[in-house]
N, C-alpha and C positions, 0 to 999 in steps of 0.2 A: 504493500500500500504506500509506504514511504517512498519507495523507488518510483512509483507511478506519479506521485505528487512532485518529486524532484524533476522528473522528465517534463512535466507540464510547466514547471517554473523555468526550466532551461529553454523551452520553446519560446516563451515570452521574453526571457532575458536576451536571447540572441536575435530577437525579431528586429528587423530594420524597417521602421515605419516609412522612411524616406522612399523606399523602393515600391511602395503601394502605387497602383495606378489611380491617382486621384481624379483624372478626367473620367474614367469609367465609373468610378464611385459617384462622382458629381452628377453624371448623366442618369445613372440608375436612381439616385435619391430624388433628383428633380422630377423625373417622369413619374415616379411612385407618388410623390407628394401631390403633383398635378392630378394624377389619377384619383387619389383619395378625395381631393377637393371637388373634382367634377362628379365623382360618384355620389358624394353627399347631396348633390343637387339632383342628379339624374334618377336616383332611386327613391326619392321622397314619397311619391304617390304610391308606387308599387309596394314599398316597404310598409307604409301605413295601412294599405288595404289588405295585405296578406298577414302581416305580423302585428298590426295594431300600434306600431310605433314608426314615425317617419325616419328615425335614425337606426333602425334595427339592422338593415343591410350594411350600412356604413360601419356600425360598431363591429359587426361580424367580419367585415373586410379588414378592419383594423387589427383584429385578433389574428387573422390569417397572415397579415403583413408581418407582425411580430414573430409568428411561427416561421415565416419565410426568412426573416433576418437570422433567427437561430440556425436554420438550415444553411444559410449562407456562411455563417461563422464556422459551422461544423465542416463543411466542404472546403473552406479556406484553410483550416488548420490541418486538414488531411493531406499528407504528401501525395503528389501526383502518381508516384510509382506504385501506390497501393491499388489504384482503380483497375488496372489490367488483371489483377489477381481475383477480382470479385465481379467483373462485369457480367459474366455468364450466370452467376448466382442471382444477381440483381434482376437480370432479364427474365430468368425463370420465375422469380417471385412476382414480377410485374405481369407476366403471362397468366399466373394463377389469379391475380387480382382482376384481370380482364374477364376471366371466366366467372368470377364471383358475382358479376352484375346480373347474371342469369339465374342465380340461386334465390329461390323464394325466401323472403324474410331478411335477406342481406342486400340484394340489389333493389334499387328504387326506380320505378318507371315514371317518367315525367313526359307528358305530351307524346306518348306512344314510343318513347325511346328508353332503352335500358342502358344508360351510360354511367349511372352513379351507384355507389354503395354508401351506406350510412354507418359512420363510426362515431360513437359517443355524441350523437346528436348533430354531427357535422357531416355534410355531404362531401364525398371524395370521388373524383372522376379519374379512373385508372388510365384512360386513353391519354390524358395530359401527362401522367407519369411516363408513359411509354414513349412520348416524344423525346424525353431526356434519355431514357434507357436505351432506345434504339440507336441514337447518335453515339452514346457512350460505347455500346457494344461494337458497332461497326468501326468506330475509331480505334478501339483496342484490337479488334480483329485485323484491321488494315496494317497495324504495326507488327502483329504476330505473323501474318501470312502475306506480307507485301510481295514476296517473289511469286507466290502462287497466284495472287490477284493479277499481277502484271504479265504472267506467262501462260497460265492454264485456265480454261473455262470453269473448272471445278472450284478454283479459288474465289471466283465471283459468284458461282451458283450457290454455294453453302450459305453465305449471309443473306443472299437474295431470297432463298427459300424460307429462312427463318423470319425475315421481315414480312414477306408475303403472307405467312401464316398469321402473324400478329395483325396485319392490316385486314385480313379476312374476318377475324373476330370483331374488329372495330367496325367493319362495314355491316356486320349483322346487327349491331346495336340499335339503330344504324347511325354512323357518323362519317359521312363522306369527306367532310372538310379536314378532320384530323388525319384520316387515312391519306389524303392527298399531300398534306404538308410533310408527313412522316416519309412517304414514298419519295418525294422530291428531295428532301434533306439528306436521306440516306444515299440516294442515287448520286447526289452531289458529292458526298464524301468519297464514295467509291470511284467517282470520276477523277477527283484530284489525287486519289491513291494510285492511279495509273491503269485502271481497267481498260481493256482494249475497246476502241471506238465502236467496233462492230457489235460487241456484246452490250455495250452501253446503249446503242441505238435500238437494238432489238428489244431490250427490257423497257426502254423509255416508250417506244411505239406500242408495245403490248400493254403497258400501264395506261397510256392515254386511250387506247382502244377499249380497255376494260372500264375506265371511267365513263367514256361515251356510251357504252352499252348499259351501264348502271343508270345513267340518266335517261336514255331513250326508252328502256323497258320498264321503268318505274313511273307510273302515271303522274304522281304528284311532283316528281323531280322534273319531268318533261314540261309540266304545266308552269313550273318556275321559269324555265327557259323561254317559253312563249310569252309569259308576262313580263320578263326582263326586256324582251325586244320591243314591247309596246305596253308598258304598265298602265297607261291611261285608258286602254280599252276595257280593262276590268279593275277599276280603282277600288271597288268594294269587296273583291274576292281575291284572286291570285296576285293582283298588283297592289294590294292594300298597303303592305309594309313599305314597298319601294316608293309609291306615290307620296305617302306621308313623310318618308325620309327626305325626299327631294324638296317637298314643301318646307320642311323645317330648315333645310340648308339654305333655301332661297330666302326664307324669313330672316335668317341671321345676317345676311348681307356681309359687309366687310368687318364690322365691329361687334355684331351680335346685339341681342336685346338686353343683355345683362345676366350675370351669373345668378341662377335661381329663378329667372323670370321666364324661362321657356315654357311653352304650352304643350309641346308634342309628348313630353314625358308624363303628362297628367292623364294617363290611361288610354291615350289615343294610339300610340305606337307600341306594339308588343316588343319586349326585349330591349327597351330603350336604355336600360342601364348595363346591358351586356353586349349583344351582337350589334346593336345600332347606337352605341354610345357616341360615335363620331357625329351623328346627326344632332345630338343634344349639344355636343361641344360647339359645332358651327352655329347652331341657333343661338346659343347663349353668349359665346365669346367671339363669334364671327369667323369669317374665312381666314383672317390673319391669325386668330387664335388656333384654329384648326391646323394651319400651315406650321405654326410654332410647334405643336405637338408632333406632327409628322416629322419635322426637322430633327427634333430631339430623339425620336425613335430610330430614324435612319442614321443619325450620328452615333447612337449606341451600337448599331449593327456594324458601321464602318470601323468603330474603335475595336470591336471584337475581331473583325477581319484583320486589322493592323496587328493585334496581339498574335493572331494565327500566323501572320507572315513572319513576325519576329521569332516565333517558335520554330518555323522552318529554317530560318537562318542559323539558329542554335542547335539544329538537328533534333529538336524535340517534336518528333513526328506525331505523337499522340496529341499534343497541344495544337499542332497545325490542323489535324483532321477535326478535332472536337470543336475548336473555335470557328472554323469555317462552317461546320454543320449547324452550330447554334445560330450563327449570324444569318445563315440561309433560312433557317426555321423561323426566326423572329422577323426577318425581312419579308418573307412570304406571307406570314400570318398578318402582319401589318398591312401589306399591300392588298390582300384579299378582303380584310375587314373594311378598309377605307373604300375599296373598289365596289363592294356590295352596297355600302351606305350611299355612295354617290352615283350609283347606277351604271358603273363601268363593268361590273360583273354580276352574274345571277345571284340571287339571294342564297347565302350559305352561312350556317351558324359557326362563326369563328370569332373569338374575342380579340380585343385590341390589347396586346401585351402590356402589363403593368398599369393599365388604365381601366379596362372593363371590370365589372363585378364578376367575381368567380374566384374562390379561394384556392382551388387546386392549381390552376394556371399560375396564379401569383406566387405560390410557394415554390413551384417547379422552376419558374424563371429565376427566383432568388437563389435557388440551389445551383443552377447553371452559372449564374453570375459569380457565385462564390468559387466554383471550380475554375472559372476563367481567371479570376483574380489570383488564385493560387498558381495557375500555369504561368501567368505574367510575372508573379513574384519569383518563382523558381528560375525563370529565364534571366531575371536581373541579377540574382545572387550566384548564378553559374559563372563559369570562367568566360571572360569576354572573347568574342569571336573576332579574329583578325580581319581587317578590312581587305577586300580583294579589289584590285584595280579593274575597272571596267574597260572592255575593249572599245575603242572609238570606231 
């Protein structure tokens, strides 16, 4: 016990705070704070009508945020070289959690979807956890089997088969949005790991064809595509959410109607505090405010890309793969959420990272940020890499 305490003390004694990435921390905290402020306004009506208190959802999100910060600290103090030893175990545990959503009494069905399990009164969404675990597993696998990935189809087929199995379960829940971003992020990691272009294109085309079939042969998904192309033709049925979202964005104009003064969140627009929170943002703080949130989110993604590039320079290939995978995941989810709210993409249920209501996504993003901070910290305390002269 004393030895364990001494080891903990030694960790903090030798810790060099100067080597923390304060830009990444600042972006993360700024977006999180903005998200909490916006959520406190966007969730008022729904929170009051469902829980009997206008601040219930905000208070719950605050609890999730503090849990996320604890997760961030835990992943930050965990040495990076430990993750490749447990990635398969974590993936197996996540796989079991995915199956538990179908167990009566454990899984919770909401609006016809089995995506949640109930733990101590709090909802937990395993598909959000699998976003992190899928990228973690493929990053570790790419380090272990890099030669097989680059030279033999079997090296690419093994992780692809595992990820397809995970995505298949998520699709049954059903959750096409999470399946799509996991597929794209994992495929992106395998691409930068050096998979052959032919194999990459075959899987990418098959994946896109599969998504197209799932849309075409499922009536309510196909109806969303039709309403996306002309939402005003059915403004009270299939085009209801999109038309209201566009009206709220138009009402906000450049500077918005004022924080807390929006109307669309008052029971008119379903999922105003989750999937369509960007509509509330623009209505209340304007197009300029919405652009500021977008800029912060993509700045976060670019910073993570930068840390990934630094990892490559220092031969930290796990850090390189993981950072690029997370940046791609967050960037895609941001683009899809904003695209749906603004009518650029068909309606799909994906939250805006660190901004939308939803505890599981918030906690998982915090954990991923913690691991990225650790990767960056270990890059900085490692031996400096000599400069190589560029050829002119």
